[in-house]
C-alpha positions in Angstrom: -12.5 18.6 7.9 -11.3 17.5 11.4 -12.0 18.2 15.0 -8.5 19.1 15.9 -8.0 16.0 18.0 -5.6 14.4 15.6 -1.9 15.1 14.9 -0.2 14.2 11.7 3.3 12.7 11.8 5.8 12.0 9.1 9.5 11.6 9.2 11.8 14.2 7.5 12.9 11.8 4.8 13.7 13.7 1.6 10.6 12.2 -0.1 8.5 14.1 2.5 10.4 17.4 2.4 9.1 19.1 -0.8 7.3 22.4 -0.3 4.0 20.9 -1.5 4.2 18.0 0.9 5.0 20.3 3.8 2.3 22.9 2.9 -0.5 20.3 2.4 -1.2 19.8 6.1 -0.8 23.5 6.8 -3.3 24.3 4.1 -5.8 22.0 5.8 -5.0 23.5 9.3 -3.7 20.1 10.5 -1.3 20.0 13.4 2.0 18.4 12.4 4.2 16.7 15.0 7.8 17.7 14.7 10.0 14.7 14.0 13.7 14.1 13.5 15.0 12.9 10.2 15.8 9.2 9.8 14.1 8.3 13.1 12.9 4.8 12.1 13.7 3.5 15.6 10.8 5.6 16.9 8.4 4.7 14.2 6.6 1.3 14.7 4.7 1.8 11.5 8.0 1.0 9.6 7.7 -2.5 11.2 4.1 -2.7 10.0 5.1 -1.8 6.5 7.8 -4.5 6.6 5.2 -7.1 7.7 2.9 -6.0 4.9 5.5 -6.1 2.2 6.7 -9.6 3.3 3.1 -10.8 3.1 2.2 -9.1 -0.1 5.3 -10.3 -2.0 5.7 -13.7 -0.3 7.3 -16.3 -2.6 8.2 -13.6 -5.1 4.6 -12.8 -6.0 4.2 -10.1 -8.6 1.1 -8.2 -9.6 0.1 -7.2 -13.1 -2.5 -4.6 -12.3 -2.9 -1.9 -9.6 -6.2 -3.5 -8.7 -4.6 -6.8 -8.0 -2.0 -5.1 -5.8 -4.7 -3.1 -3.9 -6.6 -6.4 -3.2 -3.4 -8.0 -2.0 -2.7 -5.0 0.3 -6.2 -5.1 1.8 -5.9 -8.9 2.4 -2.5 -8.5 4.0 -3.8 -5.7 6.2 -6.6 -8.0 7.3 -4.2 -10.7 8.2 -2.2 -8.5 10.6 -2.5 -9.8 14.1 -3.8 -7.4 16.7 -1.4 -8.9 19.3 1.6 -8.1 17.1 0.5 -4.5 16.6 -0.1 -4.1 20.3 3.4 -5.5 21.0 4.8 -2.9 18.7 2.9 -0.1 20.5 4.0 -1.5 23.9 7.6 -1.4 22.7 7.6 2.4 22.6 9.0 3.1 26.1 11.8 0.6 25.4 12.5 2.2 22.0 12.7 5.7 23.6 14.9 4.3 26.3 17.3 2.6 23.8 17.6 5.8 21.9 18.4 7.8 25.0 20.9 5.2 26.2 22.6 5.2 22.8 22.7 9.0 22.6 20.5 9.0 19.5 22.4 6.2 17.7 20.7 3.4 15.9 19.1 0.8 18.1 18.0 -2.8 17.8 14.5 -1.6 16.8 
């Protein structure tokens, strides 16, 4: 299924901690990166989800079908600016530094 060059990462939020959720990557022989619980400061994808949600539901927009929502998600994904995503990735050293400086406490990220 894969060539072993990818590593799967998910936080340890309770929604991801069921036995079936934990065993799924193992069953597929996928390497899982150990991650601390509630480590949103280290997870730029959380910022991306926020950008998508703001775009998808802008102006209080609601969707009546799953298909409408899927279309909106694809369109919002297509509108993400590469420069903004690169800026998030480039912020990783600062994110790690802020967490180390704050002894693991919440940061501005």
